[in-house]
N, C-alpha and C positions, 0 to 999 in steps of 0.2 A: 713889777713893772721895770724897775731899774735893771734887773738882770736881763730882761728882754732888750733893753736899750744897749747894754754892753754886748750881748750876744749878737745884736744886729750889726755892730761894728766889726766883729770878728767872723761871723758866720752868715751875715746877710739876713734876708727875710726868713729863711728856713730856721735859722738859729733863734731869731726873735720869737717866732711862733712856737717853736719847740720849748723855749723857756716859759712862755705863757701857758702852754699845755702842762708842763711840769709843775708850775705853781698851782694850776687848777686841780691837778691830781692831789697834791698835798692838801689843798683847801677842802676839796670834796671828801677826802678820806677823813679829815678832821671833823667835818660836819656830820658824817655818818657816825663817828664815835660819839659826838655830843648828842645826836638824836637818840641813840640807843642807851647810852650810859646815864644820861641826865634825866631820865623819866622819873616822874614823881611817885611811881608805884612801889618803890623800895622804902620800906619803913623800918626794917631792922638792919643791923650791920651786915649780916650775911647776905641779905638781898641787895644791899648797896654794892657789896663786893662783887656779887655775881653780875650785877648790871654793868660794873666797870669791865669785867672780863668779857662780857658779851659786846660791849662797846669796842673793845680792842679787837675782837674777832671781826666785827663789822668793818672796822677801819682797815684791817689787813685784807679782807676779802675785796673791799672796794678798790684798794690800792692795786692788788693783783689783777683784778678785772680791767681796771682802767689802763694800766701799763700794757696788759695783754692786747687790749683794743688798739692802743697806739702803735705797738710794734707790728701787729698783724695788718692794721689798716693804713699805715704810713711808713713804708719801707725807707723813705729818705729822711726820716727824722734825725735831727742833730742830737745825738745822745748826750753829749757833754752839757749843753745848756738845759736839756730836759732834766737831767739828774741834779744839776746845780740848783736850779730853781726849786725843784722838789725838796731837796735837802734844806734849802733856806727857809721853807715854810716852817720847818721844825725848829730852826734856830730862832726865828721870830716868836714862835709859840713859847719856847723855853725862856727866852729873854723877857717876855711879858710876864711869865710866872715868877721869875726871879725879881722883877721890878716891884711886884705886889708885896713882896716880903719887906 
């Protein structure tokens, strides 16, 4: 949300909405990963590893599809705020992981 406010100052409404969309792409791809990778059906280490790999594949696929949809459906998207907000979703994710240690 903060990125959208900063983007609004520099790029107006288009920048703010682009930042929100970028953050949503990062969030939705992370949810796709969690949905697939954290299933309870993996009882052995090999199954858990395969579930993680499938989760990453789902995350990548969702990311590509959503970015493709944005670029095909919205030619006037502000690319800078879109990618900055997307990248910051991962910074927040990794910061949360490091804080748990």
